[in-house]
N, C-alpha and C positions, 0 to 999 in steps of 0.2 A: 505445643510449639511450633507447629506448622504456620501459624497467624500470629504469633506471638510480636509483639512492637519493642519490647524491653527483656534483658536477659540480667537478672540478678547474679554476680561472680561472688562467689563467697572463697576465700582463702582461708584453710584449714590446717594448722600444723599442731600436732599432738592431741587431737579430739577438742581443739579449741579454735574457735574464729581469730583470724587475725587481721581481717581487713574485706571489706566489701566496694563493690562499685556496681554501679548501672550502665548497661551498654545498650546503644541504640541498636535493634536489629534491621537489617535492610530490607526493604520488600524486594525480595527475587525469585527466581526459580528456588525448587527443594535442593538442588544440588550446589547452588549459591550459598545457601543458606547454611548447609552444613561444612562448606569449606570455611566460610566464614567463622562458625562457632570450632572448628577445629582450629584456626589459626589464634583464637584465644589462649591455647594451651589448657583446655578444661579436662579433666580428667573424667569425672561423672556428672552427667545431667539428669537434676531430678525435675518432673515437669507432669503438666496435666497429659492432657489429648496429646500423642504422637503418632503419626503415620507409620506405616511399614516401609515405605520407601526412606522417609527421611530417617526412620529407626536404624534402617542397614547402612543407611550412608554415613550415619554418626560412627556406629560401630565399625564399619570401614577403617575410619579415621582415628580409631584407638580409644573414642569416648565410651564410656559405659553408661548405659540408660536406664532410669528406673522411672518410665511413665505411669499415668493415671493416678496421679495423686493430687490433691486438693487439700487448702487452708490456708490459714494465715502464712506468711512465709517464715516469720519468725518461731512458731508453732511447729512447722514441719521441719524446719533446719534443727531445732531441738529433739524433736522427735527421733530425725536422723542420727543425729550426734548420741543420744542415748540410747539407740539400738530399739526404739520404739515405732518406727516410720510403719511398719506392717500393720498398726493398727487400721481396724476397718473406719475409723472415724475420718483416716486421712486418704480412704480409697475413693475415687468417683465412683457414683451408682453405677453399680451393673459391671464392674470392673473386675471383681473378685474372681466370677465365672470366667473373664476374660483369660486372666491370668492362670486360671485351672485348664483351661482348656487350650491354650497357647500350644499348638505345633500337632494337636488332635483334631482338628477338624475333618471332616468327613467330605466338604465340599457342599453340604445342605446349609444354605443360609437361614433357615424358618424354622429350626429346632428339629424336634422329631416328625418322622412320618408316620402318618397313621395309616393303616388298612382296615376295610369294612370287611366283615365275615360277608361269605355268600349268603348268611342267612337274612342280613340287612339289605341287602339289594333289592 
């Protein structure tokens, strides 16, 4: 989302698509991008990669974000409307673990820390 050039806006009423529009996104600072998207009146943003700063700005603007998804836009939309978006086939590789560990990070970036026993020294 941070580097996207276009945004597909889909209006949904009663679980059905009413209209579609494609909007060109400005190449600006993250804060301006969040403000631009907020002014579009979007309630929910489904996207691929999304940085933490942009996610926080969008959330502060009242936009619910659902990041780390991939696939054909029509298939993703159909899966969302059908309650099947959480299917593994729509998740970006490696992002299932990211969702499960969100908020539980210990500060270590490289996974488990191992220790050698004194016998191995």
